[in-house]
N, C-alpha and C positions, 0 to 999 in steps of 0.2 A: 504493500500500500504506500510505503514511503517513496518507493521508486516512481510510482504514478504521480505523486505530488511534486517530486523533483522535476519530472518531465514537464508537467503543467507549468511550473514556475519558469523553467527554461524556455518554453515556447512563448509565454507571455513576455518574458524579458527581452526576447529577440524582436518582438513586435510591439513595443511599448505604445507608440503613437496610434497604431491601428487598433490596438486593444482598448486604449483610452477613449478614442472617438466612438467606437462601437459601444463600449460600456456607458458612455455619457448618454447615449440615446435610451438605454435601459433605465438609467438613473432618473432621467427626465420623465420618462413614462410613469415610473412608480411614484415620483414626486408629485406629478399632476394628479394621479389617482388618489393619493393621500390627501392632498389639498382639496380636491373636489369632494371627497367623502367628509372631510372636516366641515367644509362649507354647508354641505347637505345636512350634516348633523346639527349645525347651528340653526337651520330653519326648522328641523324636526324637533329639537329640544325646545325651541321657542313655542311651537304649537302645543307640545305636551305641557309646558309650564303654564301657558294661558288657559289650558283646559283643566288643570288640576284644581281640585276643590269644588268644581261644578258638577252637578248631577247630570251625567250623560244620558240618563233615561228620562229626560224631561221634555215636555212639549209646551210651547207658549202659543196662545191663540189671540190674534189681534183682529179688531173689527176692520171692515173694508167697505168697498162700494160694489154694488151688484153690476154686472156687465151683461146679464141676460134677463129678458122678461120672464116672469113666472106668475102663474095663477092670476092672470089679468093685470099684474103690476108691471110697470115699465122698468127697464134697467136704469142704472145710475142712482139707485137709492142708497142712502147711508145706513149701514148696519151697525147697531149699537148693542154690545153685549150687556147682559143683565145678570142679576143674582140667580135667576132661574137656570141659566146656563151652567153655573157651577153646581147647582143641585142635581141637574139632569146628568152632568158628567159623572158624579158620584153614583147616581141611581142606575143608569143604563150601562155603565162600563165598569162595574165593580170588579170584574175578572181581570181587567187590565190596568186599573187605577190604584195607586198606592195612596197618594194624597192629591187633593184638588183645592185650589185657592184662586185668588185674584189679586190684582193691584189697582190702586186708584191714587191719583196724584192731586196735590194742592200746591200751586206754585206761589212764589213771592211771599213767603211767610217770614216775619221777623221773630226770631227766637231770642229771648233775653234772659239774663240772670244778673240782677243788680243793675249796674250801669253798663254792662257789656251786652252787646247784641250781635246777631249775625243773620243775614238774609239767606234763606235756603228754601228748599221744597220739601213738603211732607209727603211721604209715600205710605199709603195704607196698605198693609200686607197681611197675609196669613202666615202661620208658623212655617209652612213649607218653603218660604222664600229663602231662608238661610240654607236650605238643602240645594236649591236650584242654582243660586248664584254664589260667587266666591266671597261670601261675607264671613269675616273672621272676627269673632268676639275677643275683645281685649279684657273687658271686665263685665261683670254682671251677667245678664241673660238676654235672650231675644224674646220677641212677641210669642206668647203661648196661647193655647186654646181657651184658657180662662179669660184672658184679655179680650178675646174675640166674643165669647159668650156674654160677658158682663159689660162689654163696651168700655173697658177701662181707659183712663187717660194716662197711658204709659207711653214712654218714648225711648227709642234707642238712637243715640247720636253718634256721629263720626268722631274719631279721636281728635281731629283738627278742630272740629266745632267745640269739643270739650276744652281744648287748650285755649281757645279764644274766650269762652265764657267763664272758665274757672281757673285759668292759668295764673292770673294776677293775684288772686286771693288764695291760691294754693288749696282750694277746696276740693274734697273728694266728690266727683260728679254723681256717682251712683247713689241714689237715695235723695238727691236734691230735686227741687221743683223749678221748672223753667216756664216762662210765660210766652205764649204765642197769641198776641192780641189779648183778648179777654179770656182765653182758655189757659188753664194751668196743667202742665204735664209733669208726671214724675219720671225722672231718668232711672231706667232699670238696667241699661246696658250701654256699653261703648264698643264700637266696632271699627275695624280698618278693612280696607280693600286694596287691591292692586291697581296701579295705573290711574289712581284718582288725582284730581287737582282741585284746588280751591276747597270749598265747603260742600261736601256731598250731602245727599238726602238724609233726612232723619226718618226713622221708621216708627209708625204708630199702628195700632190695631185697625184692620180694614173697616170693621163695623163702626168704630169710633169716628174715623174720618168721614165715612158716608153720612152719618147723622149730623155731626157738628157743622160740616160744610155744605149741608143740604144737597147731596149728590143723588138723592132718590135711590133707585135700585140699579143705577148704571155702574159699569166697571170699565176700566181702561183696557185691561187684558186679562185673560184667564191663564193660570199656570197649573200644570199637573205633572206628577211623576208617575211613570208607568212600570208595569211588570209583564212578564211573559211575552214580550215583543223583542225577539232577539235577531230578527232578520229584516232586511229592507222590505221584503214582500209582506211580512206580518205587519210592519208599521204602515205600509201603504194601504193595506186592507182596513186597519184600524182608523186611519185618517178618513177613508172613504165613508165608513159607517158613522164616524163622528160628524161629518158634514151633513149627513142625512138627518141626524137628530137635531143639530143646531139649525139646519135649514127649515125644519118644521116649526121651530120657535119663532123664526124671523121671516118665514115665507120667502125663501130664495132657492133657486135650483141647486141641488147638491153638487152638480158638475160645474157650478160657477166658482172658479178658483179665486175670483176677486172679492167675493162677498166676505169671506174671512181668510185671514192669512195665518197659516200654521207653520211655526218654526220647530221642527223636530230635531233636537240636538243630537239624538242618537244616529239618525240617518245621515246628518251632516258630518258626524264623527266618522262613520263608516266610509263616506265619500272622501273625506280628508285623509283617512288612513290609506285608501286606494291611491290617492294622489301622492302620498309619501312613499308608498311602495314603488310607484312608477318612477319617482324621483331617484330612489335608491338604485333601481335597475338602470336608469339612464346614466347615472354617474358611473356605475361599474362598466357599462358598455363603452362610454366615452374613454374612461381610464384604460380599459383593456385594449381598445384600438390604438390609443396613444402608446401604450406599452408594446403593442404588436410591432410598431415600426422599429423599436429597439431589438425585439426578438428576431426580426428578419435580418437585422444587421449582424446579430450574433451568429445566426445560421450561415450567413454569407462568409463571415470571417472563418468559421469552422470549415466551410467548403474549400476556402483558399488554403487553410492549414492542411487539409487532407491532400490537396493537389500538390502542395510543396513537399509533403512527406510521403508521396506515393512510393518512391524507391525504398524508403525506410520501412514502410509497412510490408512491401513485397519481401524484403530481406527477412523481416520478422516471421512472416508466414512460411518462408522457405526453411527457416531454422526451427519451425515447429510451434510458433506462437498460435494459440487458439483464437478463433475469430471473436469470441466473447471478450477476451482481454483487450483487443483493439476497440471493440464497440464500447466497452466500459471506459476506456481511456478518453475517447472523444466526448462521450456524454458527460463524464465528470468535469472535463475541462469546460464544456459549455455551461453546465450548472454552476461551476465556480465563478465564471465571468459574470453570468446573469445575477447570481445571488450576491456577490461582492458589491457590484455597482448598484444592484437593486437596493441593498441595505443602506448604501450611501444616500440614495435618493429617498429612501424611507425615513431615515433620520432627519434629512433636510426637510422633508414634508411634515414630519411631526413637529419640528422646530417652527415651521411656518404656521401650522395650526395653533401652536402655543402662542405665537405672536398675535395671530388673529384674535385669540381668546383674550389676550392682554389688551389689545387695542380696541376691539369691537365686540367683546364677549357678552355684553348685555345691552344691546341696542333696542330702543323703544321708538314707537311712532305715535304721533298725536292722531287720535281717531275722533276728535270732536268733543266727546264727553269725557275724555281722559286719555290715557296712553296705553298702548299694547306692546308687549315684547315681540319683536320680529326676528331677533337673532340672538342666540344664547349658547354659550359654551361650544364653540366650533372646534372640538377636539375629537380625536379618535381613541378608542379604547384598545385593550390587549386583544380582543377578539378580531378587530380589524387588522392588527399587526400580524396575527397568526394567519388570517386569510390571505394577506398580502405575501407572507412568506411562502405559503403553499402555492400561491399563484406564480411566484418567482421560480420555485423548484419545478413545477409542471412546465412552465414556459421554457426554462433552460433545458429540460429533458427533451421537449419537442424540438427546440432549436438545434440540438445536437443529434437528434435521432437520424435525420436524413443524411447529413454528412457522415455519421458513424456507419450507417448501412452502406454508403458508398465506399468507405474505407475497408469494410469487411469484404466487399465484393471484388476487391483488387486481386488479380491473379499474379502470383510471384513472377512468372516469366514476363508478363506485360509490364510489371512494375520495374523490373530490372532494365528493360529497354527504354523506360521513360527518361526524358531529359531532366 
């Protein structure tokens, strides 16, 4: 085995420039593969981070405008969701519904404590809101069922709101009472969320907001969490049946997609997962084809090596060398060149991804109501390094296989006649 390595070293030493230029193509190919995989991971990690903490099995229903005539009524009617829709959701879809609730907003409310005040919006919610959205409690509790039933005047405020109202007096917010015009609310919890800016909404019981601010039985949107819906087909069937029930309440065609708009987070998640898988495949395809140019170079240089050593291989065979030993020599040399320069490219690629992580590792984008993470931790893990290593070994073997077979097929008499 030592003799084989000495021969490989001798061959590479005699052709340093040729070996370097060929190896550089391999290094560049694996470098680009690692960088592309790192960049792809940055996008994938950002998506996973933005989705964490949210209930993926949730559906939000928003009112819309009819686009089709139905039952003697013209299109273009405004559909307004009501309390009855929440009740029907629970009643008719109990097999698929875990929780059902609604939200309702009251804008431009001045919330004050002592001399401090802040202008914000009140959001009337059900307890399931904390499950559906990425709401993280810092202190206290969220709105509960007792708050809903008894129409309590309780409120959950954002930590920035708490800092403004209670920061100067160093008062513990939970348990204090704040004023919203002529209405007094008891602070029962403080929350934080991701990507917020300014003073976010304060949450109060849905039923409390509906009565105090004279909203009647109207709701802004309906929110539910689902069960037993594990495929896109099952979700599509559920949505179709749901439109029929709501369509009866508001007299619109169930096929009228504009009457109500349904955002199914689970199907959106499945579609985004498909998109991420396509992205991964595309990155590997681009990287492999980039690497292929270097592999072709290695194969060419091994063909040249075989041609230059034709007489040598002929003499070996004439002296009794087995074809397998010659085959093994060429393949090992090919794998050595490919792996050596491939690892140089891999180390450079990992260094580049670490730099990307340092410079752009937590990029956010303003989305109007806050900010969202669009690029996060663009690095590669040990699994990618192992996959890249296996790719290099396989590529090196393939690159050397054809030249090795050519070397084995050399006949001693013809080889001795070669120039």
